[in-house]
mmCIF file of the N, C-alpha and C atoms, coordinates in Angstrom:
data_MODEL
# 
_entry.id   MODEL 
# 
loop_
_atom_site.group_PDB 
_atom_site.id 
_atom_site.type_symbol 
_atom_site.label_atom_id 
_atom_site.label_alt_id 
_atom_site.label_comp_id 
_atom_site.label_asym_id 
_atom_site.label_entity_id 
_atom_site.label_seq_id 
_atom_site.pdbx_PDB_ins_code 
_atom_site.Cartn_x 
_atom_site.Cartn_y 
_atom_site.Cartn_z 
_atom_site.occupancy 
_atom_site.B_iso_or_equiv 
_atom_site.pdbx_formal_charge 
_atom_site.auth_seq_id 
_atom_site.auth_comp_id 
_atom_site.auth_asym_id 
_atom_site.auth_atom_id 
_atom_site.pdbx_PDB_model_num 
ATOM 1   N N  . UNK A 1 1  ? -4.487  6.551   -7.561  1.00 0.00 ? 1  UNK A N  1 
ATOM 2   C CA . UNK A 1 1  ? -4.450  5.303   -6.816  1.00 0.00 ? 1  UNK A CA 1 
ATOM 3   C C  . UNK A 1 1  ? -3.022  4.761   -6.796  1.00 0.00 ? 1  UNK A C  1 
ATOM 4   N N  . UNK A 1 2  ? -2.695  4.024   -5.758  1.00 0.00 ? 2  UNK A N  1 
ATOM 5   C CA . UNK A 1 2  ? -1.394  3.374   -5.651  1.00 0.00 ? 2  UNK A CA 1 
ATOM 6   C C  . UNK A 1 2  ? -1.623  1.888   -5.405  1.00 0.00 ? 2  UNK A C  1 
ATOM 7   N N  . UNK A 1 3  ? -0.886  1.052   -6.132  1.00 0.00 ? 3  UNK A N  1 
ATOM 8   C CA . UNK A 1 3  ? -1.025  -0.395  -6.001  1.00 0.00 ? 3  UNK A CA 1 
ATOM 9   C C  . UNK A 1 3  ? 0.339   -0.992  -5.675  1.00 0.00 ? 3  UNK A C  1 
ATOM 10  N N  . UNK A 1 4  ? 0.375   -1.821  -4.640  1.00 0.00 ? 4  UNK A N  1 
ATOM 11  C CA . UNK A 1 4  ? 1.595   -2.503  -4.220  1.00 0.00 ? 4  UNK A CA 1 
ATOM 12  C C  . UNK A 1 4  ? 1.334   -3.996  -4.264  1.00 0.00 ? 4  UNK A C  1 
ATOM 13  N N  . UNK A 1 5  ? 2.320   -4.753  -4.756  1.00 0.00 ? 5  UNK A N  1 
ATOM 14  C CA . UNK A 1 5  ? 2.193   -6.206  -4.843  1.00 0.00 ? 5  UNK A CA 1 
ATOM 15  C C  . UNK A 1 5  ? 3.377   -6.856  -4.150  1.00 0.00 ? 5  UNK A C  1 
ATOM 16  N N  . UNK A 1 6  ? 3.108   -7.958  -3.479  1.00 0.00 ? 6  UNK A N  1 
ATOM 17  C CA . UNK A 1 6  ? 4.152   -8.715  -2.800  1.00 0.00 ? 6  UNK A CA 1 
ATOM 18  C C  . UNK A 1 6  ? 3.869   -10.200 -3.018  1.00 0.00 ? 6  UNK A C  1 
ATOM 19  N N  . UNK A 1 7  ? 4.866   -10.916 -3.519  1.00 0.00 ? 7  UNK A N  1 
ATOM 20  C CA . UNK A 1 7  ? 4.723   -12.348 -3.755  1.00 0.00 ? 7  UNK A CA 1 
ATOM 21  C C  . UNK A 1 7  ? 5.415   -13.090 -2.616  1.00 0.00 ? 7  UNK A C  1 
ATOM 22  N N  . UNK A 1 8  ? 4.665   -13.962 -1.954  1.00 0.00 ? 8  UNK A N  1 
ATOM 23  C CA . UNK A 1 8  ? 5.198   -14.707 -0.807  1.00 0.00 ? 8  UNK A CA 1 
ATOM 24  C C  . UNK A 1 8  ? 4.920   -16.200 -0.977  1.00 0.00 ? 8  UNK A C  1 
ATOM 25  N N  . UNK A 1 9  ? 5.700   -16.984 -0.295  1.00 0.00 ? 9  UNK A N  1 
ATOM 26  C CA . UNK A 1 9  ? 5.509   -18.427 -0.314  1.00 0.00 ? 9  UNK A CA 1 
ATOM 27  C C  . UNK A 1 9  ? 5.764   -18.949 1.098   1.00 0.00 ? 9  UNK A C  1 
ATOM 28  N N  . UNK A 1 10 ? 4.932   -19.827 1.589   1.00 0.00 ? 10 UNK A N  1 
ATOM 29  C CA . UNK A 1 10 ? 3.758   -20.437 0.973   1.00 0.00 ? 10 UNK A CA 1 
ATOM 30  C C  . UNK A 1 10 ? 2.573   -19.466 0.915   1.00 0.00 ? 10 UNK A C  1 
ATOM 31  N N  . UNK A 1 11 ? 1.543   -19.862 0.215   1.00 0.00 ? 11 UNK A N  1 
ATOM 32  C CA . UNK A 1 11 ? 0.398   -18.980 -0.020  1.00 0.00 ? 11 UNK A CA 1 
ATOM 33  C C  . UNK A 1 11 ? -0.345  -18.600 1.257   1.00 0.00 ? 11 UNK A C  1 
ATOM 34  N N  . UNK A 1 12 ? -0.257  -19.411 2.306   1.00 0.00 ? 12 UNK A N  1 
ATOM 35  C CA . UNK A 1 12 ? -1.018  -19.132 3.529   1.00 0.00 ? 12 UNK A CA 1 
ATOM 36  C C  . UNK A 1 12 ? -0.245  -18.283 4.542   1.00 0.00 ? 12 UNK A C  1 
ATOM 37  N N  . UNK A 1 13 ? 0.872   -17.681 4.140   1.00 0.00 ? 13 UNK A N  1 
ATOM 38  C CA . UNK A 1 13 ? 1.628   -16.799 5.034   1.00 0.00 ? 13 UNK A CA 1 
ATOM 39  C C  . UNK A 1 13 ? 0.766   -15.596 5.395   1.00 0.00 ? 13 UNK A C  1 
ATOM 40  N N  . UNK A 1 14 ? 0.781   -15.216 6.664   1.00 0.00 ? 14 UNK A N  1 
ATOM 41  C CA . UNK A 1 14 ? 0.030   -14.032 7.106   1.00 0.00 ? 14 UNK A CA 1 
ATOM 42  C C  . UNK A 1 14 ? 0.849   -12.796 6.751   1.00 0.00 ? 14 UNK A C  1 
ATOM 43  N N  . UNK A 1 15 ? 0.277   -11.903 5.958   1.00 0.00 ? 15 UNK A N  1 
ATOM 44  C CA . UNK A 1 15 ? 0.971   -10.700 5.510   1.00 0.00 ? 15 UNK A CA 1 
ATOM 45  C C  . UNK A 1 15 ? 0.277   -9.472  6.087   1.00 0.00 ? 15 UNK A C  1 
ATOM 46  N N  . UNK A 1 16 ? 1.062   -8.554  6.658   1.00 0.00 ? 16 UNK A N  1 
ATOM 47  C CA . UNK A 1 16 ? 0.533   -7.319  7.239   1.00 0.00 ? 16 UNK A CA 1 
ATOM 48  C C  . UNK A 1 16 ? 1.127   -6.147  6.472   1.00 0.00 ? 16 UNK A C  1 
ATOM 49  N N  . UNK A 1 17 ? 0.265   -5.247  6.005   1.00 0.00 ? 17 UNK A N  1 
ATOM 50  C CA . UNK A 1 17 ? 0.702   -4.036  5.309   1.00 0.00 ? 17 UNK A CA 1 
ATOM 51  C C  . UNK A 1 17 ? 0.801   -2.896  6.309   1.00 0.00 ? 17 UNK A C  1 
ATOM 52  N N  . UNK A 1 18 ? 1.883   -2.106  6.204   1.00 0.00 ? 18 UNK A N  1 
ATOM 53  C CA . UNK A 1 18 ? 2.065   -0.945  7.081   1.00 0.00 ? 18 UNK A CA 1 
ATOM 54  C C  . UNK A 1 18 ? 2.436   0.275   6.256   1.00 0.00 ? 18 UNK A C  1 
ATOM 55  N N  . UNK A 1 19 ? 2.045   1.434   6.760   1.00 0.00 ? 19 UNK A N  1 
ATOM 56  C CA . UNK A 1 19 ? 2.446   2.720   6.187   1.00 0.00 ? 19 UNK A CA 1 
ATOM 57  C C  . UNK A 1 19 ? 3.106   3.505   7.303   1.00 0.00 ? 19 UNK A C  1 
ATOM 58  N N  . UNK A 1 20 ? 4.386   3.845   7.110   1.00 0.00 ? 20 UNK A N  1 
ATOM 59  C CA . UNK A 1 20 ? 5.164   4.550   8.137   1.00 0.00 ? 20 UNK A CA 1 
ATOM 60  C C  . UNK A 1 20 ? 5.086   3.839   9.485   1.00 0.00 ? 20 UNK A C  1 
ATOM 61  N N  . UNK A 1 21 ? 5.278   2.531   9.459   1.00 0.00 ? 21 UNK A N  1 
ATOM 62  C CA . UNK A 1 21 ? 5.333   1.664   10.646  1.00 0.00 ? 21 UNK A CA 1 
ATOM 63  C C  . UNK A 1 21 ? 4.008   1.497   11.379  1.00 0.00 ? 21 UNK A C  1 
ATOM 64  N N  . UNK A 1 22 ? 2.908   1.957   10.794  1.00 0.00 ? 22 UNK A N  1 
ATOM 65  C CA . UNK A 1 22 ? 1.584   1.762   11.399  1.00 0.00 ? 22 UNK A CA 1 
ATOM 66  C C  . UNK A 1 22 ? 0.768   0.852   10.489  1.00 0.00 ? 22 UNK A C  1 
ATOM 67  N N  . UNK A 1 23 ? 0.113   -0.145  11.095  1.00 0.00 ? 23 UNK A N  1 
ATOM 68  C CA . UNK A 1 23 ? -0.700  -1.054  10.298  1.00 0.00 ? 23 UNK A CA 1 
ATOM 69  C C  . UNK A 1 23 ? -1.776  -0.262  9.570   1.00 0.00 ? 23 UNK A C  1 
ATOM 70  N N  . UNK A 1 24 ? -1.933  -0.553  8.295   1.00 0.00 ? 24 UNK A N  1 
ATOM 71  C CA . UNK A 1 24 ? -2.898  0.180   7.479   1.00 0.00 ? 24 UNK A CA 1 
ATOM 72  C C  . UNK A 1 24 ? -4.305  -0.272  7.842   1.00 0.00 ? 24 UNK A C  1 
ATOM 73  N N  . UNK A 1 25 ? -5.155  0.703   8.166   1.00 0.00 ? 25 UNK A N  1 
ATOM 74  C CA . UNK A 1 25 ? -6.556  0.410   8.466   1.00 0.00 ? 25 UNK A CA 1 
ATOM 75  C C  . UNK A 1 25 ? -7.276  0.164   7.143   1.00 0.00 ? 25 UNK A C  1 
ATOM 76  N N  . UNK A 1 26 ? -7.889  -0.988  7.029   1.00 0.00 ? 26 UNK A N  1 
ATOM 77  C CA . UNK A 1 26 ? -8.581  -1.335  5.790   1.00 0.00 ? 26 UNK A CA 1 
ATOM 78  C C  . UNK A 1 26 ? -9.965  -0.712  5.817   1.00 0.00 ? 26 UNK A C  1 
ATOM 79  N N  . UNK A 1 27 ? -10.067 0.393   5.122   1.00 0.00 ? 27 UNK A N  1 
ATOM 80  C CA . UNK A 1 27 ? -11.333 1.121   5.052   1.00 0.00 ? 27 UNK A CA 1 
ATOM 81  C C  . UNK A 1 27 ? -11.690 1.291   3.590   1.00 0.00 ? 27 UNK A C  1 
ATOM 82  N N  . UNK A 1 28 ? -12.469 2.309   3.298   1.00 0.00 ? 28 UNK A N  1 
ATOM 83  C CA . UNK A 1 28 ? -12.915 2.541   1.929   1.00 0.00 ? 28 UNK A CA 1 
ATOM 84  C C  . UNK A 1 28 ? -11.753 2.786   0.973   1.00 0.00 ? 28 UNK A C  1 
ATOM 85  N N  . UNK A 1 29 ? -10.705 3.477   1.435   1.00 0.00 ? 29 UNK A N  1 
ATOM 86  C CA . UNK A 1 29 ? -9.615  3.841   0.530   1.00 0.00 ? 29 UNK A CA 1 
ATOM 87  C C  . UNK A 1 29 ? -8.494  2.813   0.468   1.00 0.00 ? 29 UNK A C  1 
ATOM 88  N N  . UNK A 1 30 ? -8.381  1.944   1.426   1.00 0.00 ? 30 UNK A N  1 
ATOM 89  C CA . UNK A 1 30 ? -7.321  0.931   1.436   1.00 0.00 ? 30 UNK A CA 1 
ATOM 90  C C  . UNK A 1 30 ? -7.946  -0.459  1.373   1.00 0.00 ? 30 UNK A C  1 
ATOM 91  N N  . UNK A 1 31 ? -7.577  -1.203  0.334   1.00 0.00 ? 31 UNK A N  1 
ATOM 92  C CA . UNK A 1 31 ? -8.171  -2.515  0.107   1.00 0.00 ? 31 UNK A CA 1 
ATOM 93  C C  . UNK A 1 31 ? -7.045  -3.516  -0.159  1.00 0.00 ? 31 UNK A C  1 
ATOM 94  N N  . UNK A 1 32 ? -7.148  -4.692  0.438   1.00 0.00 ? 32 UNK A N  1 
ATOM 95  C CA . UNK A 1 32 ? -6.169  -5.743  0.159   1.00 0.00 ? 32 UNK A CA 1 
ATOM 96  C C  . UNK A 1 32 ? -6.861  -6.933  -0.484  1.00 0.00 ? 32 UNK A C  1 
ATOM 97  N N  . UNK A 1 33 ? -6.068  -7.688  -1.220  1.00 0.00 ? 33 UNK A N  1 
ATOM 98  C CA . UNK A 1 33 ? -6.558  -8.937  -1.795  1.00 0.00 ? 33 UNK A CA 1 
ATOM 99  C C  . UNK A 1 33 ? -5.362  -9.860  -1.967  1.00 0.00 ? 33 UNK A C  1 
ATOM 100 N N  . UNK A 1 34 ? -5.638  -11.125 -2.182  1.00 0.00 ? 34 UNK A N  1 
ATOM 101 C CA . UNK A 1 34 ? -4.563  -12.072 -2.470  1.00 0.00 ? 34 UNK A CA 1 
ATOM 102 C C  . UNK A 1 34 ? -5.057  -13.069 -3.505  1.00 0.00 ? 34 UNK A C  1 
ATOM 103 N N  . UNK A 1 35 ? -4.134  -13.428 -4.375  1.00 0.00 ? 35 UNK A N  1 
ATOM 104 C CA . UNK A 1 35 ? -4.414  -14.387 -5.441  1.00 0.00 ? 35 UNK A CA 1 
ATOM 105 C C  . UNK A 1 35 ? -3.245  -15.366 -5.456  1.00 0.00 ? 35 UNK A C  1 
ATOM 106 N N  . UNK A 1 36 ? -3.417  -16.490 -4.803  1.00 0.00 ? 36 UNK A N  1 
ATOM 107 C CA . UNK A 1 36 ? -2.317  -17.445 -4.702  1.00 0.00 ? 36 UNK A CA 1 
ATOM 108 C C  . UNK A 1 36 ? -1.187  -16.863 -3.874  1.00 0.00 ? 36 UNK A C  1 
ATOM 109 N N  . UNK A 1 37 ? -0.009  -16.747 -4.467  1.00 0.00 ? 37 UNK A N  1 
ATOM 110 C CA . UNK A 1 37 ? 1.161   -16.229 -3.764  1.00 0.00 ? 37 UNK A CA 1 
ATOM 111 C C  . UNK A 1 37 ? 1.234   -14.706 -3.775  1.00 0.00 ? 37 UNK A C  1 
ATOM 112 N N  . UNK A 1 38 ? 0.411   -14.054 -4.583  1.00 0.00 ? 38 UNK A N  1 
ATOM 113 C CA . UNK A 1 38 ? 0.477   -12.598 -4.761  1.00 0.00 ? 38 UNK A CA 1 
ATOM 114 C C  . UNK A 1 38 ? -0.505  -11.878 -3.836  1.00 0.00 ? 38 UNK A C  1 
ATOM 115 N N  . UNK A 1 39 ? 0.026   -10.993 -2.999  1.00 0.00 ? 39 UNK A N  1 
ATOM 116 C CA . UNK A 1 39 ? -0.782  -10.163 -2.110  1.00 0.00 ? 39 UNK A CA 1 
ATOM 117 C C  . UNK A 1 39 ? -0.751  -8.738  -2.649  1.00 0.00 ? 39 UNK A C  1 
ATOM 118 N N  . UNK A 1 40 ? -1.902  -8.077  -2.649  1.00 0.00 ? 40 UNK A N  1 
ATOM 119 C CA . UNK A 1 40 ? -2.028  -6.756  -3.265  1.00 0.00 ? 40 UNK A CA 1 
ATOM 120 C C  . UNK A 1 40 ? -2.637  -5.775  -2.275  1.00 0.00 ? 40 UNK A C  1 
ATOM 121 N N  . UNK A 1 41 ? -2.052  -4.578  -2.218  1.00 0.00 ? 41 UNK A N  1 
ATOM 122 C CA . UNK A 1 41 ? -2.599  -3.458  -1.453  1.00 0.00 ? 41 UNK A CA 1 
ATOM 123 C C  . UNK A 1 41 ? -2.916  -2.355  -2.441  1.00 0.00 ? 41 UNK A C  1 
ATOM 124 N N  . UNK A 1 42 ? -4.135  -1.848  -2.405  1.00 0.00 ? 42 UNK A N  1 
ATOM 125 C CA . UNK A 1 42 ? -4.531  -0.726  -3.251  1.00 0.00 ? 42 UNK A CA 1 
ATOM 126 C C  . UNK A 1 42 ? -5.006  0.410   -2.347  1.00 0.00 ? 42 UNK A C  1 
ATOM 127 N N  . UNK A 1 43 ? -4.357  1.564   -2.483  1.00 0.00 ? 43 UNK A N  1 
ATOM 128 C CA . UNK A 1 43 ? -4.779  2.766   -1.764  1.00 0.00 ? 43 UNK A CA 1 
ATOM 129 C C  . UNK A 1 43 ? -5.440  3.667   -2.796  1.00 0.00 ? 43 UNK A C  1 
ATOM 130 N N  . UNK A 1 44 ? -6.739  3.837   -2.668  1.00 0.00 ? 44 UNK A N  1 
ATOM 131 C CA . UNK A 1 44 ? -7.508  4.623   -3.632  1.00 0.00 ? 44 UNK A CA 1 
ATOM 132 C C  . UNK A 1 44 ? -7.512  6.099   -3.264  1.00 0.00 ? 44 UNK A C  1 
ATOM 133 N N  . UNK A 1 45 ? -7.596  6.951   -4.277  1.00 0.00 ? 45 UNK A N  1 
ATOM 134 C CA . UNK A 1 45 ? -7.679  8.404   -4.081  1.00 0.00 ? 45 UNK A CA 1 
ATOM 135 C C  . UNK A 1 45 ? -6.606  8.892   -3.112  1.00 0.00 ? 45 UNK A C  1 
ATOM 136 N N  . UNK A 1 46 ? -5.353  8.627   -3.446  1.00 0.00 ? 46 UNK A N  1 
ATOM 137 C CA . UNK A 1 46 ? -4.231  8.967   -2.565  1.00 0.00 ? 46 UNK A CA 1 
ATOM 138 C C  . UNK A 1 46 ? -4.210  10.444  -2.196  1.00 0.00 ? 46 UNK A C  1 
ATOM 139 N N  . UNK A 1 47 ? -3.877  10.697  -0.946  1.00 0.00 ? 47 UNK A N  1 
ATOM 140 C CA . UNK A 1 47 ? -3.695  12.047  -0.434  1.00 0.00 ? 47 UNK A CA 1 
ATOM 141 C C  . UNK A 1 47 ? -2.210  12.266  -0.189  1.00 0.00 ? 47 UNK A C  1 
ATOM 142 N N  . UNK A 1 48 ? -1.792  13.536  -0.157  1.00 0.00 ? 48 UNK A N  1 
ATOM 143 C CA . UNK A 1 48 ? -0.393  13.842  0.128   1.00 0.00 ? 48 UNK A CA 1 
ATOM 144 C C  . UNK A 1 48 ? 0.017   13.205  1.456   1.00 0.00 ? 48 UNK A C  1 
ATOM 145 N N  . UNK A 1 49 ? -0.889  13.181  2.415   1.00 0.00 ? 49 UNK A N  1 
ATOM 146 C CA . UNK A 1 49 ? -0.588  12.604  3.736   1.00 0.00 ? 49 UNK A CA 1 
ATOM 147 C C  . UNK A 1 49 ? -0.392  11.088  3.693   1.00 0.00 ? 49 UNK A C  1 
ATOM 148 N N  . UNK A 1 50 ? -0.742  10.439  2.580   1.00 0.00 ? 50 UNK A N  1 
ATOM 149 C CA . UNK A 1 50 ? -0.537  8.995   2.433   1.00 0.00 ? 50 UNK A CA 1 
ATOM 150 C C  . UNK A 1 50 ? 0.911   8.656   2.091   1.00 0.00 ? 50 UNK A C  1 
ATOM 151 N N  . UNK A 1 51 ? 1.704   9.648   1.768   1.00 0.00 ? 51 UNK A N  1 
ATOM 152 C CA . UNK A 1 51 ? 3.085   9.399   1.375   1.00 0.00 ? 51 UNK A CA 1 
ATOM 153 C C  . UNK A 1 51 ? 3.905   8.817   2.505   1.00 0.00 ? 51 UNK A C  1 
ATOM 154 N N  . UNK A 1 52 ? 4.890   8.003   2.152   1.00 0.00 ? 52 UNK A N  1 
ATOM 155 C CA . UNK A 1 52 ? 5.782   7.438   3.157   1.00 0.00 ? 52 UNK A CA 1 
ATOM 156 C C  . UNK A 1 52 ? 6.238   6.047   2.783   1.00 0.00 ? 52 UNK A C  1 
ATOM 157 N N  . UNK A 1 53 ? 6.714   5.328   3.776   1.00 0.00 ? 53 UNK A N  1 
ATOM 158 C CA . UNK A 1 53 ? 7.278   3.993   3.573   1.00 0.00 ? 53 UNK A CA 1 
ATOM 159 C C  . UNK A 1 53 ? 6.190   2.946   3.745   1.00 0.00 ? 53 UNK A C  1 
ATOM 160 N N  . UNK A 1 54 ? 5.963   2.165   2.705   1.00 0.00 ? 54 UNK A N  1 
ATOM 161 C CA . UNK A 1 54 ? 5.000   1.068   2.733   1.00 0.00 ? 54 UNK A CA 1 
ATOM 162 C C  . UNK A 1 54 ? 5.788   -0.221  2.938   1.00 0.00 ? 54 UNK A C  1 
ATOM 163 N N  . UNK A 1 55 ? 5.371   -1.017  3.916   1.00 0.00 ? 55 UNK A N  1 
ATOM 164 C CA . UNK A 1 55 ? 6.036   -2.295  4.155   1.00 0.00 ? 55 UNK A CA 1 
ATOM 165 C C  . UNK A 1 55 ? 5.022   -3.431  4.120   1.00 0.00 ? 55 UNK A C  1 
ATOM 166 N N  . UNK A 1 56 ? 5.496   -4.547  3.606   1.00 0.00 ? 56 UNK A N  1 
ATOM 167 C CA . UNK A 1 56 ? 4.730   -5.790  3.635   1.00 0.00 ? 56 UNK A CA 1 
ATOM 168 C C  . UNK A 1 56 ? 5.494   -6.725  4.560   1.00 0.00 ? 56 UNK A C  1 
ATOM 169 N N  . UNK A 1 57 ? 4.878   -7.092  5.674   1.00 0.00 ? 57 UNK A N  1 
ATOM 170 C CA . UNK A 1 57 ? 5.522   -7.939  6.676   1.00 0.00 ? 57 UNK A CA 1 
ATOM 171 C C  . UNK A 1 57 ? 4.910   -9.336  6.597   1.00 0.00 ? 57 UNK A C  1 
ATOM 172 N N  . UNK A 1 58 ? 5.691   -10.266 6.083   1.00 0.00 ? 58 UNK A N  1 
ATOM 173 C CA . UNK A 1 58 ? 5.242   -11.651 5.943   1.00 0.00 ? 58 UNK A CA 1 
ATOM 174 C C  . UNK A 1 58 ? 5.891   -12.483 7.042   1.00 0.00 ? 58 UNK A C  1 
ATOM 175 N N  . UNK A 1 59 ? 5.295   -12.411 8.226   1.00 0.00 ? 59 UNK A N  1 
ATOM 176 C CA . UNK A 1 59 ? 5.769   -13.164 9.389   1.00 0.00 ? 59 UNK A CA 1 
ATOM 177 C C  . UNK A 1 59 ? 7.260   -12.928 9.644   1.00 0.00 ? 59 UNK A C  1 
ATOM 178 N N  . UNK A 1 60 ? 7.646   -11.642 9.615   1.00 0.00 ? 60 UNK A N  1 
ATOM 179 C CA . UNK A 1 60 ? 9.022   -11.265 9.924   1.00 0.00 ? 60 UNK A CA 1 
ATOM 180 C C  . UNK A 1 60 ? 9.897   -10.985 8.722   1.00 0.00 ? 60 UNK A C  1 
ATOM 181 N N  . UNK A 1 61 ? 9.507   -11.435 7.549   1.00 0.00 ? 61 UNK A N  1 
ATOM 182 C CA . UNK A 1 61 ? 10.224  -11.101 6.321   1.00 0.00 ? 61 UNK A CA 1 
ATOM 183 C C  . UNK A 1 61 ? 9.580   -9.853  5.738   1.00 0.00 ? 61 UNK A C  1 
ATOM 184 N N  . UNK A 1 62 ? 10.392  -8.806  5.544   1.00 0.00 ? 62 UNK A N  1 
ATOM 185 C CA . UNK A 1 62 ? 9.833   -7.499  5.204   1.00 0.00 ? 62 UNK A CA 1 
ATOM 186 C C  . UNK A 1 62 ? 10.304  -7.039  3.834   1.00 0.00 ? 62 UNK A C  1 
ATOM 187 N N  . UNK A 1 63 ? 9.363   -6.505  3.076   1.00 0.00 ? 63 UNK A N  1 
ATOM 188 C CA . UNK A 1 63 ? 9.649   -5.861  1.798   1.00 0.00 ? 63 UNK A CA 1 
ATOM 189 C C  . UNK A 1 63 ? 9.166   -4.423  1.913   1.00 0.00 ? 63 UNK A C  1 
ATOM 190 N N  . UNK A 1 64 ? 9.929   -3.477  1.348   1.00 0.00 ? 64 UNK A N  1 
ATOM 191 C CA . UNK A 1 64 ? 9.597   -2.056  1.491   1.00 0.00 ? 64 UNK A CA 1 
ATOM 192 C C  . UNK A 1 64 ? 9.476   -1.367  0.143   1.00 0.00 ? 64 UNK A C  1 
ATOM 193 N N  . UNK A 1 65 ? 8.676   -0.309  0.129   1.00 0.00 ? 65 UNK A N  1 
ATOM 194 C CA . UNK A 1 65 ? 8.554   0.575   -1.033  1.00 0.00 ? 65 UNK A CA 1 
ATOM 195 C C  . UNK A 1 65 ? 8.256   1.978   -0.512  1.00 0.00 ? 65 UNK A C  1 
ATOM 196 N N  . UNK A 1 66 ? 8.503   2.960   -1.339  1.00 0.00 ? 66 UNK A N  1 
ATOM 197 C CA . UNK A 1 66 ? 8.244   4.353   -0.966  1.00 0.00 ? 66 UNK A CA 1 
ATOM 198 C C  . UNK A 1 66 ? 7.063   4.862   -1.784  1.00 0.00 ? 66 UNK A C  1 
ATOM 199 N N  . UNK A 1 67 ? 6.087   5.446   -1.093  1.00 0.00 ? 67 UNK A N  1 
ATOM 200 C CA . UNK A 1 67 ? 4.938   6.058   -1.762  1.00 0.00 ? 67 UNK A CA 1 
ATOM 201 C C  . UNK A 1 67 ? 5.113   7.565   -1.725  1.00 0.00 ? 67 UNK A C  1 
ATOM 202 N N  . UNK A 1 68 ? 5.201   8.170   -2.912  1.00 0.00 ? 68 UNK A N  1 
ATOM 203 C CA . UNK A 1 68 ? 5.306   9.622   -3.017  1.00 0.00 ? 68 UNK A CA 1 
ATOM 204 C C  . UNK A 1 68 ? 4.047   10.126  -3.707  1.00 0.00 ? 68 UNK A C  1 
ATOM 205 N N  . UNK A 1 69 ? 3.374   11.058  -3.064  1.00 0.00 ? 69 UNK A N  1 
ATOM 206 C CA . UNK A 1 69 ? 2.130   11.608  -3.599  1.00 0.00 ? 69 UNK A CA 1 
ATOM 207 C C  . UNK A 1 69 ? 2.325   13.096  -3.815  1.00 0.00 ? 69 UNK A C  1 
ATOM 208 N N  . UNK A 1 70 ? 2.045   13.556  -5.028  1.00 0.00 ? 70 UNK A N  1 
ATOM 209 C CA . UNK A 1 70 ? 2.163   14.974  -5.341  1.00 0.00 ? 70 UNK A CA 1 
ATOM 210 C C  . UNK A 1 70 ? 0.772   15.579  -5.421  1.00 0.00 ? 70 UNK A C  1 
ATOM 211 N N  . UNK A 1 71 ? 0.695   16.842  -5.006  1.00 0.00 ? 71 UNK A N  1 
ATOM 212 C CA . UNK A 1 71 ? -0.584  17.538  -5.112  1.00 0.00 ? 71 UNK A CA 1 
ATOM 213 C C  . UNK A 1 71 ? -0.935  17.716  -6.579  1.00 0.00 ? 71 UNK A C  1 
ATOM 214 N N  . UNK A 1 72 ? -2.214  17.674  -6.859  1.00 0.00 ? 72 UNK A N  1 
ATOM 215 C CA . UNK A 1 72 ? -2.668  17.886  -8.222  1.00 0.00 ? 72 UNK A CA 1 
ATOM 216 C C  . UNK A 1 72 ? -2.465  19.347  -8.580  1.00 0.00 ? 72 UNK A C  1 
ATOM 217 N N  . UNK A 1 73 ? -1.966  19.590  -9.787  1.00 0.00 ? 73 UNK A N  1 
ATOM 218 C CA . UNK A 1 73 ? -1.739  20.961  -10.212 1.00 0.00 ? 73 UNK A CA 1 
ATOM 219 C C  . UNK A 1 73 ? -3.067  21.680  -10.404 1.00 0.00 ? 73 UNK A C  1 
ATOM 220 N N  . UNK A 1 74 ? -3.049  22.946  -10.020 1.00 0.00 ? 74 UNK A N  1 
ATOM 221 C CA . UNK A 1 74 ? -4.242  23.774  -10.180 1.00 0.00 ? 74 UNK A CA 1 
ATOM 222 C C  . UNK A 1 74 ? -4.074  24.580  -11.455 1.00 0.00 ? 74 UNK A C  1 
ATOM 223 N N  . UNK A 1 75 ? -5.083  24.564  -12.291 1.00 0.00 ? 75 UNK A N  1 
ATOM 224 C CA . UNK A 1 75 ? -5.038  25.296  -13.549 1.00 0.00 ? 75 UNK A CA 1 
ATOM 225 C C  . UNK A 1 75 ? -5.997  26.468  -13.454 1.00 0.00 ? 75 UNK A C  1 
ATOM 226 N N  . UNK A 1 76 ? -5.450  27.666  -13.600 1.00 0.00 ? 76 UNK A N  1 
ATOM 227 C CA . UNK A 1 76 ? -6.270  28.871  -13.560 1.00 0.00 ? 76 UNK A CA 1 
ATOM 228 C C  . UNK A 1 76 ? -6.605  29.285  -14.982 1.00 0.00 ? 76 UNK A C  1 
ATOM 229 N N  . UNK A 1 77 ? -7.860  29.605  -15.213 1.00 0.00 ? 77 UNK A N  1 
ATOM 230 C CA . UNK A 1 77 ? -8.278  30.109  -16.521 1.00 0.00 ? 77 UNK A CA 1 
ATOM 231 C C  . UNK A 1 77 ? -8.973  31.436  -16.330 1.00 0.00 ? 77 UNK A C  1 
ATOM 232 N N  . UNK A 1 78 ? -8.923  32.230  -17.365 1.00 0.00 ? 78 UNK A N  1 
ATOM 233 C CA . UNK A 1 78 ? -9.557  33.555  -17.280 1.00 0.00 ? 78 UNK A CA 1 
ATOM 234 C C  . UNK A 1 78 ? -11.046 33.445  -17.412 1.00 0.00 ? 78 UNK A C  1 
# 
């Protein structure tokens, strides 16, 4: 899972989360919440294809982070 947090003021600012410049579709794997000034994006069960630039756009003020997802190592046993 990947969790991103962004603190904005005032608390009622409209915040939009994007991944690689596309608005994140809030489905089973992507969930947002806010607690006062703190806005949270959680991407559950990350896939390699989820990697890229995550942005939080608070009415034109932008904060960025990079999401890097590595494939799970495969362990072979005899």
